[in-house]
C-alpha atoms as a printed R data frame, in Angstrom:
    type eleno elety resid chain resno       x       y       z
1   ATOM     1    CA   MET     A     1 -10.615 -12.553   6.205
2   ATOM     2    CA   PHE     A     2 -12.551 -12.253   3.030
3   ATOM     3    CA   THR     A     3 -12.789 -14.065  -0.359
4   ATOM     4    CA   GLY     A     4 -13.950 -11.757  -2.843
5   ATOM     5    CA   ILE     A     5 -17.158 -13.397  -3.531
6   ATOM     6    CA   VAL     A     6 -19.836 -10.629  -3.148
7   ATOM     7    CA   GLU     A     7 -22.842 -12.210  -1.218
8   ATOM     8    CA   GLU     A     8 -25.016  -8.949  -1.768
9   ATOM     9    CA   LEU     A     9 -25.732  -6.097  -3.350
10  ATOM    10    CA   GLY     A    10 -26.804  -3.596  -0.939
11  ATOM    11    CA   GLU     A    11 -27.648  -0.160  -0.720
12  ATOM    12    CA   ILE     A    12 -26.478   3.340   1.117
13  ATOM    13    CA   THR     A    13 -29.592   4.702   3.035
14  ATOM    14    CA   ALA     A    14 -27.667   7.239   4.668
15  ATOM    15    CA   VAL     A    15 -24.784   9.074   5.463
16  ATOM    16    CA   GLU     A    16 -24.041  11.365   8.549
17  ATOM    17    CA   ALA     A    17 -20.874  13.515   8.340
18  ATOM    18    CA   GLN     A    18 -18.834  13.570  11.744
19  ATOM    19    CA   THR     A    19 -16.041  15.223  12.506
20  ATOM    20    CA   GLU     A    20 -12.940  13.762  10.653
21  ATOM    21    CA   ALA     A    21 -15.213  10.529  10.021
22  ATOM    22    CA   SER     A    22 -18.863   9.603   8.342
23  ATOM    23    CA   ARG     A    23 -21.071   6.971   9.780
24  ATOM    24    CA   PHE     A    24 -22.962   4.786   6.879
25  ATOM    25    CA   THR     A    25 -26.227   2.995   7.211
26  ATOM    26    CA   VAL     A    26 -26.191   0.185   4.737
27  ATOM    27    CA   ARG     A    27 -29.341  -1.889   3.788
28  ATOM    28    CA   GLY     A    28 -28.371  -5.707   3.376
29  ATOM    29    CA   PRO     A    29 -30.472  -8.227   5.016
30  ATOM    30    CA   VAL     A    30 -28.682 -10.901   3.760
31  ATOM    31    CA   VAL     A    31 -25.265 -10.016   5.227
32  ATOM    32    CA   THR     A    32 -26.762  -8.716   8.823
33  ATOM    33    CA   GLU     A    33 -28.523 -12.248   8.991
34  ATOM    34    CA   GLY     A    34 -26.926 -13.084  12.487
35  ATOM    35    CA   ALA     A    35 -24.932  -9.735  13.065
36  ATOM    36    CA   LYS     A    36 -23.502  -9.031  16.197
37  ATOM    37    CA   HIS     A    37 -21.976  -5.384  17.312
38  ATOM    38    CA   GLY     A    38 -18.290  -5.366  16.905
39  ATOM    39    CA   ASP     A    39 -18.888  -7.916  13.301
40  ATOM    40    CA   SER     A    40 -16.727  -7.325  10.054
41  ATOM    41    CA   ILE     A    41 -18.640  -6.729   6.966
42  ATOM    42    CA   ALA     A    42 -16.549  -5.408   3.762
43  ATOM    43    CA   VAL     A    43 -18.289  -2.691   1.833
44  ATOM    44    CA   ASN     A    44 -17.136  -2.503  -1.677
45  ATOM    45    CA   GLY     A    45 -14.113  -4.187  -0.622
46  ATOM    46    CA   VAL     A    46 -13.474  -2.142   2.397
47  ATOM    47    CA   CYS     A    47 -13.333  -4.002   5.742
48  ATOM    48    CA   LEU     A    48 -15.918  -1.736   8.461
49  ATOM    49    CA   THR     A    49 -17.237  -2.888  11.608
50  ATOM    50    CA   VAL     A    50 -20.834  -3.334  12.787
51  ATOM    51    CA   VAL     A    51 -21.974  -0.533  15.076
52  ATOM    52    CA   GLU     A    52 -25.652  -0.752  15.038
53  ATOM    53    CA   PHE     A    53 -27.773  -3.025  13.351
54  ATOM    54    CA   GLY     A    54 -31.744  -4.061  12.746
55  ATOM    55    CA   GLY     A    55 -34.283  -4.416  10.278
56  ATOM    56    CA   GLY     A    56 -31.917  -5.530   7.683
57  ATOM    57    CA   THR     A    57 -29.388  -2.229   8.059
58  ATOM    58    CA   PHE     A    58 -26.293  -2.060   9.900
59  ATOM    59    CA   THR     A    59 -24.124   1.284  10.513
60  ATOM    60    CA   ALA     A    60 -20.727   1.801  10.172
61  ATOM    61    CA   ASP     A    61 -18.171   4.563  11.049
62  ATOM    62    CA   VAL     A    62 -15.661   5.351   8.329
63  ATOM    63    CA   MET     A    63 -12.572   7.128   9.592
64  ATOM    64    CA   ALA     A    64 -10.913  10.097   7.520
65  ATOM    65    CA   GLU     A    65  -7.946   7.749   6.516
66  ATOM    66    CA   THR     A    66 -10.344   5.296   5.157
67  ATOM    67    CA   LEU     A    67 -12.408   7.683   3.098
68  ATOM    68    CA   LYS     A    68  -9.008   9.545   1.483
69  ATOM    69    CA   ARG     A    69  -7.682   6.086   0.571
70  ATOM    70    CA   SER     A    70 -10.828   4.447  -0.714
71  ATOM    71    CA   SER     A    71 -13.715   5.470  -2.979
72  ATOM    72    CA   LEU     A    72 -16.345   5.201  -0.116
73  ATOM    73    CA   GLY     A    73 -16.548   9.126   0.412
74  ATOM    74    CA   ALA     A    74 -18.177   9.273  -3.236
75  ATOM    75    CA   LEU     A    75 -20.835   7.371  -1.533
76  ATOM    76    CA   ARG     A    76 -24.392   8.952  -1.024
77  ATOM    77    CA   PRO     A    77 -27.969   7.326  -0.173
78  ATOM    78    CA   GLY     A    78 -29.140   5.114  -3.057
79  ATOM    79    CA   SER     A    79 -25.277   3.888  -3.781
80  ATOM    80    CA   ARG     A    80 -25.406   0.578  -4.378
81  ATOM    81    CA   VAL     A    81 -22.223  -1.062  -2.831
82  ATOM    82    CA   ASN     A    82 -21.171  -5.157  -3.050
83  ATOM    83    CA   LEU     A    83 -21.138  -6.527   0.484
84  ATOM    84    CA   GLU     A    84 -19.586  -9.725   2.091
85  ATOM    85    CA   ARG     A    85 -19.064 -11.287   5.511
86  ATOM    86    CA   PRO     A    86 -15.872 -12.336   6.796
87  ATOM    87    CA   MET     A    87 -15.144 -16.366   5.420
88  ATOM    88    CA   ALA     A    88 -15.762 -18.829   8.323
89  ATOM    89    CA   LEU     A    89 -12.755 -21.211   9.503
90  ATOM    90    CA   GLY     A    90 -12.987 -24.116   7.194
91  ATOM    91    CA   GLY     A    91 -15.393 -22.285   4.761
92  ATOM    92    CA   ARG     A    92 -14.452 -22.747   1.079
93  ATOM    93    CA   LEU     A    93 -12.074 -20.169  -0.567
94  ATOM    94    CA   GLY     A    94 -14.122 -19.304  -3.763
95  ATOM    95    CA   GLY     A    95 -11.901 -16.518  -4.574
96  ATOM    96    CA   HIS     A    96  -8.796 -15.732  -3.070
97  ATOM    97    CA   LEU     A    97  -7.418 -14.281  -0.266
98  ATOM    98    CA   VAL     A    98  -8.629 -10.693   0.475
99  ATOM    99    CA   GLN     A    99  -7.789  -8.334   3.623
100 ATOM   100    CA   GLY     A   100 -10.647  -5.512   3.081
101 ATOM   101    CA   HIS     A   101  -7.335  -3.265   3.382
102 ATOM   102    CA   VAL     A   102  -7.930  -1.147   0.087
103 ATOM   103    CA   ASP     A   103  -4.243  -0.268  -1.783
104 ATOM   104    CA   GLY     A   104  -5.381   2.466  -3.654
105 ATOM   105    CA   THR     A   105  -7.827   3.216  -6.125
106 ATOM   106    CA   GLY     A   106  -8.634   2.968 -10.070
107 ATOM   107    CA   THR     A   107 -11.372   4.289 -12.610
108 ATOM   108    CA   VAL     A   108 -13.071   2.546 -15.047
109 ATOM   109    CA   LEU     A   109 -11.706   3.742 -18.631
110 ATOM   110    CA   GLU     A   110 -13.822   1.235 -20.726
111 ATOM   111    CA   ARG     A   111 -16.533  -1.193 -21.156
112 ATOM   112    CA   THR     A   112 -16.453  -3.575 -24.062
113 ATOM   113    CA   PRO     A   113 -19.533  -5.880 -24.177
114 ATOM   114    CA   ALA     A   114 -19.089  -9.101 -25.990
115 ATOM   115    CA   GLU     A   115 -21.629 -12.019 -26.665
116 ATOM   116    CA   HIS     A   116 -21.196 -13.709 -23.280
117 ATOM   117    CA   TRP     A   117 -18.809 -11.371 -21.150
118 ATOM   118    CA   GLU     A   118 -17.940  -7.820 -20.853
119 ATOM   119    CA   ILE     A   119 -14.247  -6.757 -20.924
120 ATOM   120    CA   VAL     A   120 -13.684  -3.891 -18.178
121 ATOM   121    CA   LYS     A   121 -10.472  -1.459 -18.479
122 ATOM   122    CA   VAL     A   122  -9.493  -0.144 -15.054
123 ATOM   123    CA   SER     A   123  -6.594   2.541 -14.353
124 ATOM   124    CA   LEU     A   124  -3.856   1.334 -12.099
125 ATOM   125    CA   PRO     A   125  -1.832   3.693  -9.668
126 ATOM   126    CA   PRO     A   126   2.127   3.334 -10.422
127 ATOM   127    CA   GLU     A   127   2.426   2.225  -7.198
128 ATOM   128    CA   LEU     A   128   0.379  -0.905  -7.794
129 ATOM   129    CA   THR     A   129   1.634  -1.728 -11.093
130 ATOM   130    CA   ARG     A   130   4.275  -4.268  -9.738
131 ATOM   131    CA   TYR     A   131   1.793  -6.438  -7.768
132 ATOM   132    CA   VAL     A   132  -0.625  -6.849 -10.948
133 ATOM   133    CA   VAL     A   133   0.232  -9.608 -13.417
134 ATOM   134    CA   GLU     A   134  -1.896 -11.403 -16.131
135 ATOM   135    CA   LYS     A   135  -3.811 -14.279 -14.862
136 ATOM   136    CA   GLY     A   136  -3.080 -13.007 -11.272
137 ATOM   137    CA   SER     A   137  -6.002 -12.047  -8.764
138 ATOM   138    CA   ILE     A   138  -6.832  -8.634  -7.948
139 ATOM   139    CA   THR     A   139  -9.770  -7.288  -5.911
140 ATOM   140    CA   VAL     A   140 -12.024  -4.515  -7.621
141 ATOM   141    CA   ASP     A   141 -14.727  -2.909  -5.542
142 ATOM   142    CA   GLY     A   142 -14.398  -6.402  -3.277
143 ATOM   143    CA   ILE     A   143 -14.742  -8.622  -6.015
144 ATOM   144    CA   SER     A   144 -12.342 -11.328  -6.385
145 ATOM   145    CA   LEU     A   145 -11.147 -10.801 -10.443
146 ATOM   146    CA   THR     A   146  -8.726 -12.586 -12.597
147 ATOM   147    CA   VAL     A   147  -6.642 -10.070 -14.645
148 ATOM   148    CA   VAL     A   148  -6.489 -10.520 -18.363
149 ATOM   149    CA   GLU     A   149  -4.298  -7.725 -19.253
150 ATOM   150    CA   ALA     A   150  -2.018  -6.194 -17.514
151 ATOM   151    CA   ALA     A   151  -0.345  -3.149 -17.982
152 ATOM   152    CA   ALA     A   152   1.890  -0.336 -16.519
153 ATOM   153    CA   ASP     A   153  -1.357   2.311 -15.967
154 ATOM   154    CA   HIS     A   154  -4.140  -0.077 -16.463
155 ATOM   155    CA   PHE     A   155  -5.565  -3.875 -16.269
156 ATOM   156    CA   THR     A   156  -8.324  -5.623 -17.740
157 ATOM   157    CA   VAL     A   157 -10.839  -7.972 -16.504
158 ATOM   158    CA   SER     A   158 -13.637 -10.231 -18.053
159 ATOM   159    CA   LEU     A   159 -16.647  -9.951 -16.208
160 ATOM   160    CA   ILE     A   160 -19.731 -13.072 -16.625
161 ATOM   161    CA   PRO     A   161 -23.116 -12.183 -16.668
162 ATOM   162    CA   SER     A   162 -23.596 -12.911 -12.930
163 ATOM   163    CA   THR     A   163 -20.861 -10.615 -11.632
164 ATOM   164    CA   LEU     A   164 -22.389  -7.951 -13.982
165 ATOM   165    CA   ALA     A   165 -26.005  -8.677 -12.706
166 ATOM   166    CA   LEU     A   166 -25.245  -8.992  -8.916
167 ATOM   167    CA   THR     A   167 -22.353  -6.510  -8.310
168 ATOM   168    CA   THR     A   168 -21.446  -2.954  -8.642
169 ATOM   169    CA   LEU     A   169 -19.560  -3.583 -11.921
170 ATOM   170    CA   GLY     A   170 -22.766  -3.976 -13.760
171 ATOM   171    CA   LEU     A   171 -23.375  -0.367 -12.796
172 ATOM   172    CA   LYS     A   172 -20.315   1.257 -13.364
173 ATOM   173    CA   GLN     A   173 -19.708   3.239 -16.063
174 ATOM   174    CA   PRO     A   174 -16.225   5.030 -17.416
175 ATOM   175    CA   GLY     A   175 -15.057   7.821 -14.965
176 ATOM   176    CA   ASP     A   176 -16.481   6.437 -11.987
177 ATOM   177    CA   PRO     A   177 -13.992   5.064  -8.865
178 ATOM   178    CA   VAL     A   178 -13.415   1.737  -7.816
179 ATOM   179    CA   ASN     A   179 -11.364   0.073  -4.590
180 ATOM   180    CA   LEU     A   180  -8.473  -2.020  -5.342
181 ATOM   181    CA   GLU     A   181  -6.726  -4.426  -3.439
182 ATOM   182    CA   VAL     A   182  -3.470  -6.473  -4.756
183 ATOM   183    CA   ASP     A   183  -2.930  -9.873  -3.417
184 ATOM   184    CA   VAL     A   184  -1.435  -9.726  -0.165
185 ATOM   185    CA   ILE     A   185   0.953 -12.685  -0.977
186 ATOM   186    CA   ALA     A   186   2.734 -10.372  -3.525
187 ATOM   187    CA   LYS     A   187   3.398  -7.848  -1.068
188 ATOM   188    CA   TYR     A   188   4.613 -10.738   1.308
189 ATOM   189    CA   VAL     A   189   6.907 -11.912  -1.240
190 ATOM   190    CA   GLU     A   190   8.323  -8.392  -1.675
191 ATOM   191    CA   ARG     A   191   8.810  -7.784   1.608
192 ATOM   192    CA   MET     A   192  10.808 -10.968   2.388
193 ATOM   193    CA   LEU     A   193  12.909 -11.026  -0.624
194 ATOM   194    CA   GLY     A   194  13.935  -7.129  -0.019
195 ATOM   195    CA   ALA     A   195  14.853  -8.271   3.368
196 ATOM   196    CA   SER     A   196  16.788 -10.884   2.244
197 ATOM   197    CA   ALA     A   197  18.676  -8.949  -0.395
198 ATOM   198    CA   PRO     A   198  22.520  -8.418   0.224
199 ATOM   199    CA   GLY     A   199  23.343  -5.076   1.365
200 ATOM   200    CA   PRO     A   200  26.586  -3.266   0.534
201 ATOM   201    CA   GLY     A   201  29.470  -5.551   1.333
202 ATOM   202    CA   ASP     A   202  27.347  -8.687   2.143
203 ATOM   203    CA   THR     A   203  29.142 -11.515   0.857
204 ATOM   204    CA   ARG     A   204  25.968 -13.963   1.135
């Protein structure tokens, strides 16, 4: 489980194409400190498993399903990525509960700079609209953010200078893809309410 608080802006150093998969090598000296084989690290919001590590880098295998459902397939050597290790049990929950399971991808539509922040508009897949509400939480490329405006086909977030300087959202331009993960609590509530809804002939 992650919190959406990016620890480090890393870099893809190599991408090795495999049969229905790819192996990524990622530079991240902060997140690899004390790393072990089998550890989890979120890369742009996608939970990946450490296969090899050393010298401030780690490698991870990315399956075809993950490449299809996320924006990781667009990464190339030199691409910057957001990195986060899982939250330690008993640690502070600085953002919100993030699983590292991408629900879909959006596209940066607009960037509107202001004096002390920047508003970024992101497209929203129709199947995710019902999970996104104003002042609710959403994960964009692994970053826990608060929704400013929620519309049927897009949402906006307000980014402070620290977020712009320390994450990929300071680099993304209109047309660039981003990974989206909605609040898992909303999905569980929907499932439970659906299961308890009266069916045909039910008199509850």
